[in-house]
C-alpha positions in Angstrom: 0.1 4.1 11.6 3.0 5.2 13.8 4.3 3.6 16.9 2.5 6.0 19.3 -0.9 5.6 17.7 -0.7 1.8 17.8 0.4 2.1 21.5 -2.5 4.4 22.3 -5.0 2.2 20.7 -3.8 -0.8 22.7 -4.0 1.3 25.9 -7.6 2.3 25.0 -8.7 -1.3 24.3 -7.3 -2.5 27.6 -9.2 0.2 29.5 -12.5 -0.2 27.6 -12.6 -4.0 27.9 -11.1 -3.7 31.4 -11.4 -7.0 33.5 -10.3 -7.9 37.0 -6.6 -8.3 36.1 -6.0 -4.9 34.5 -2.2 -4.9 34.8 -1.9 -8.2 32.9 -4.5 -7.1 30.3 -2.7 -3.7 29.8 0.7 -5.4 29.2 -1.0 -7.9 26.8 -2.7 -5.1 24.8 0.5 -3.0 24.5 2.4 -6.1 23.4 -0.2 -7.1 20.7 -0.5 -3.5 19.6 3.2 -3.5 18.6 3.7 -7.1 17.7 2.9 -6.8 14.0 5.6 -4.2 13.5 8.3 -6.5 15.0 8.5 -8.0 11.5 11.8 -6.3 11.1 13.2 -9.2 13.2 12.5 -11.4 10.2 14.8 -9.4 8.0 17.1 -12.4 7.2 14.1 -14.0 5.5 13.0 -11.0 3.5 14.9 -11.8 0.3 14.1 -15.5 0.2 10.6 -15.1 1.5 9.3 -11.6 0.6 6.0 -12.2 2.4 7.8 -12.1 5.7 8.7 -8.4 5.0 7.2 -5.3 6.5 3.3 -5.4 6.3 3.6 -9.1 5.3 2.5 -12.2 7.2 2.5 -10.4 10.6 -0.1 -8.0 9.4 -2.8 -10.6 8.7 -5.8 -11.5 10.8 -4.8 -15.2 10.8 -1.5 -14.3 12.4 -3.1 -12.1 15.1 -5.7 -14.8 15.9 -3.0 -17.5 16.1 -0.8 -15.5 18.4 -3.7 -14.5 20.6 -4.8 -18.1 21.0 -1.3 -19.3 21.7 -0.7 -16.7 24.4 -4.1 -17.4 26.0 -3.3 -21.2 26.1 0.1 -20.6 27.7 -1.5 -18.3 30.3 -4.2 -20.8 30.9 -1.7 -23.6 31.5 0.2 -21.3 33.9 -3.1 -20.7 35.8 -3.0 -16.9 35.0 -6.0 -16.8 32.6 -8.3 -13.8 32.7 -11.5 -14.4 30.8 -11.0 -11.1 28.9 -7.4 -11.8 27.9 -8.1 -13.5 24.5 -10.5 -10.7 23.5 -8.0 -8.0 24.5 -5.1 -9.7 22.7 -7.1 -10.2 19.5 -8.7 -6.7 19.4 -5.3 -5.0 20.1 -3.7 -6.9 17.2 -6.7 -6.5 14.9 -6.9 -2.7 15.5 -3.2 -2.5 14.5 -4.0 -4.2 11.2 -7.1 -2.1 10.7 -5.2 1.1 11.3 -2.7 0.2 8.7 -5.5 -0.8 6.3 -6.9 2.8 6.6 -3.5 4.3 5.7 -1.4 4.3 2.6 0.7 1.2 3.2 -1.9 -1.6 2.9 -2.2 -5.0 4.5 -2.9 -8.6 3.1 -6.3 -8.8 4.8 -7.4 -12.0 3.1 -4.3 -14.1 3.5 -4.0 -17.1 3.0 -6.9 -16.9 0.5 -4.8 -14.4 -1.5 -1.7 -12.2 -0.9 -3.2 -9.0 -2.3 -2.8 -5.8 -0.3 -5.8 -3.8 0.6 -5.9 -0.2 1.8 -8.2 2.8 2.0 -5.7 5.7 1.6 -7.6 7.8 4.2 -4.5 9.0 6.0 -0.7 8.8 5.7 1.0 5.7 6.9 2.7 7.9 9.4 0.8 11.1 10.0 2.5 13.9 12.1 -1.0 15.2 13.2 -2.1 11.7 14.4 1.3 11.1 16.1 1.1 14.3 18.1 -2.5 13.6 19.1 -1.5 10.1 20.2 1.4 11.4 22.3 -1.1 13.8 24.0 -3.6 10.9 24.4 -1.0 8.6 26.1 -0.1 11.4 28.5 -3.7 12.0 29.3 -4.3 8.3 30.0 -1.3 8.0 32.3 -2.4 11.1 34.2 -5.9 9.7 34.5 -4.6 6.4 35.8 -2.7 8.3 38.5 -5.5 10.7 39.4 -7.9 12.2 36.9 -8.1 14.5 33.9 -10.7 17.3 34.4 -12.6 15.0 36.7 -12.5 12.1 34.2 -11.1 8.7 35.1 -8.9 6.6 32.8 -11.8 4.6 31.4 -13.8 7.7 30.6 -10.8 9.3 28.9 -10.3 6.1 26.9 -13.9 6.2 25.6 -13.5 9.9 24.7 -10.3 9.2 22.8 -11.9 6.3 21.0 -14.7 8.5 19.9 -12.3 11.1 18.6 -10.5 8.4 16.5 -13.9 7.3 15.1 -14.9 10.9 14.3 -11.4 11.7 12.8 -11.4 8.7 10.4 -15.1 9.1 9.5 -14.5 12.7 8.7 -11.5 12.0 6.5 -13.3 9.1 4.7 -16.2 11.5 4.0 -13.9 14.2 2.7 -12.0 11.7 0.5 -15.4 10.5 -1.0 -16.5 14.0 -1.6 -13.2 15.0 -3.4 -13.3 11.9 -5.6 -17.0 12.6 -6.6 -16.2 16.1 -7.9 -16.4 16.3 -11.7 -12.8 17.3 -12.2 -11.6 14.3 -10.1 -13.7 11.5 -11.7 -11.6 8.4 -12.2 -8.9 9.6 -9.9 -8.1 8.5 -6.3 -7.5 11.1 -3.7 -4.3 10.4 -1.7 -3.4 12.1 1.6 -0.4 14.4 2.0 1.4 15.9 5.0 -1.2 18.7 5.1 -4.5 17.3 6.6 -6.5 19.4 4.2 -4.4 18.9 1.1 -4.7 15.8 -1.2 -3.0 14.6 -4.4 -4.8 12.7 -7.2 -3.6 9.6 -9.0 -5.2 7.2 -11.5 -4.0 3.8 -12.7 -5.0 2.3 -16.1 -4.0 -1.2 -16.9 -4.0 -2.8 -20.3 -2.6 -6.1 -21.7 0.6 -4.3 -22.7 1.3 -1.9 -19.9 0.4 -0.1 -16.7 0.0 3.7 -16.9 -0.1 5.8 -13.8 -1.4 9.4 -14.1 -0.7 12.1 -11.5 -2.1 15.5 -11.3 0.7 18.0 -10.6 1.2 21.8 -10.6 2.7 21.4 -14.1 -0.3 19.5 -15.3 -1.0 15.8 -15.8 2.0 13.5 -15.7 2.0 9.9 -16.9 4.3 7.0 -16.0 3.9 4.1 -18.4 5.3 0.7 -17.3 5.5 -2.1 -20.0 4.6 -5.6 -19.0 7.5 -7.1 -20.9 8.9 -8.6 -17.7 11.9 -10.4 -19.2 13.1 -7.8 -21.6 16.8 -7.4 -21.8 18.3 -4.0 -20.9 19.8 -2.4 -24.0 18.7 1.2 -23.7 17.6 3.5 -21.0 13.8 2.9 -21.4 14.3 -0.8 -20.9 14.9 0.0 -17.2 11.1 0.4 -16.9 10.8 -3.3 -17.0 12.8 -3.5 -13.7 9.5 -2.7 -12.0 8.9 -6.5 -12.2 12.3 -7.4 -10.7 11.6 -9.5 -7.5 13.7 -7.1 -5.3 11.8 -4.1 -6.6 8.5 -5.8 -6.2 9.5 -6.8 -2.6 9.5 -3.1 -1.7 6.8 -1.8 -4.1 4.3 -4.7 -3.9 1.7 -2.9 -1.7 1.8 0.4 -3.6 -1.0 1.0 -6.1 0.5 4.0 -8.0 4.2 3.4 -9.0 6.2 6.2 -10.5 9.8 6.7 -11.4 12.7 8.9 -12.5 15.2 7.9 -15.2 18.8 9.0 -15.1 21.0 7.6 -17.8 24.5 8.5 -19.0 27.3 6.7 -20.9 28.2 3.4 -19.2 25.5 3.7 -16.5 21.7 3.6 -16.5 19.6 4.2 -13.5 15.9 4.3 -12.6 14.6 5.4 -9.2 11.3 3.8 -8.3 8.8 5.4 -5.9 5.1 5.6 -5.4 2.5 8.3 -5.6 1.2 7.4 -2.2 2.3 10.1 0.3 4.4 9.6 3.3 6.9 7.1 1.8 10.5 8.2 2.4 12.2 5.4 0.6 13.6 5.0 -3.0 14.2 1.7 -4.8 17.0 2.2 -7.3 17.8 -0.2 -10.1 21.2 0.5 -11.6 22.5 -1.2 -14.8 26.3 -0.8 -15.1 29.0 -3.0 -16.7 26.4 -5.5 -17.8 25.1 -6.0 -14.2 21.8 -5.0 -12.5 21.9 -3.8 -8.9 18.8 -3.1 -6.9 19.3 -0.7 -3.9 16.8 0.5 -1.3 17.7 3.7 0.3 16.0 6.2 2.6 16.0 9.8 1.4 15.8 13.2 3.1 13.8 14.7 0.2 10.7 13.2 -1.4 10.6 12.6 -5.1 9.0 15.7 -6.8 5.8 14.3 -8.1 3.3 16.8 -6.7 
């Protein structure tokens, strides 16, 4: 989810739960709605402790609960406790995680039991449609706080917006289920795209020897085999496929279900560009083998890899 949608959801929770100290609860809700994405401040730890990276430890229920309890205890000791504060803190942080769970990025929901990433692929990680709606929603709530919106107070507008969110995601979940049940899509996962009504289809098959990702494209079915020979030495261009298991590549690709790639090899230099079939990702992870050395570079790109 994008910044504005997380912000709007925090605003909605503060208004719905309400409480006698609304100003404090609103600030708490907005803070917790954004806290998980402040993991960029842990950047110095990302290479040594990959689980501190984006959508890592800060996107877990145990983190949200711990921070909520800590803040509530501090406010209690300061004598500023509102009985609704803990609930608002936890719900605002939990909704952030749940929103990312519904998207294409994924979150480690069951940490510390395991570090696996879970997601529903119902919408893009950052959806332009949802972002515009959230901007309009924030504006409506601010106006309703000052006066009213078509005769509705801020709390009524918050309930209305919450209902729209539930209807939106329920509708997209139903559409995704319908698309995946169609005979021609059996075995494939429907993935969202920039167009709300357009989906792409991917399938992953894993054997003891390799992972194969299949993508439906305009040119037909494309396949991306990835051997599981993790420690294979790089002697020829195809050996770059094993860099998928390189720790620095995994640190960026670990929560993507459908990895794909593009090979570009010439004399003296071999390069593979890793990406993922999940829509909305605007980052490449490049593994370059040159002069006997392997370099892994993450870069943001202006154009998406052509996999549709």
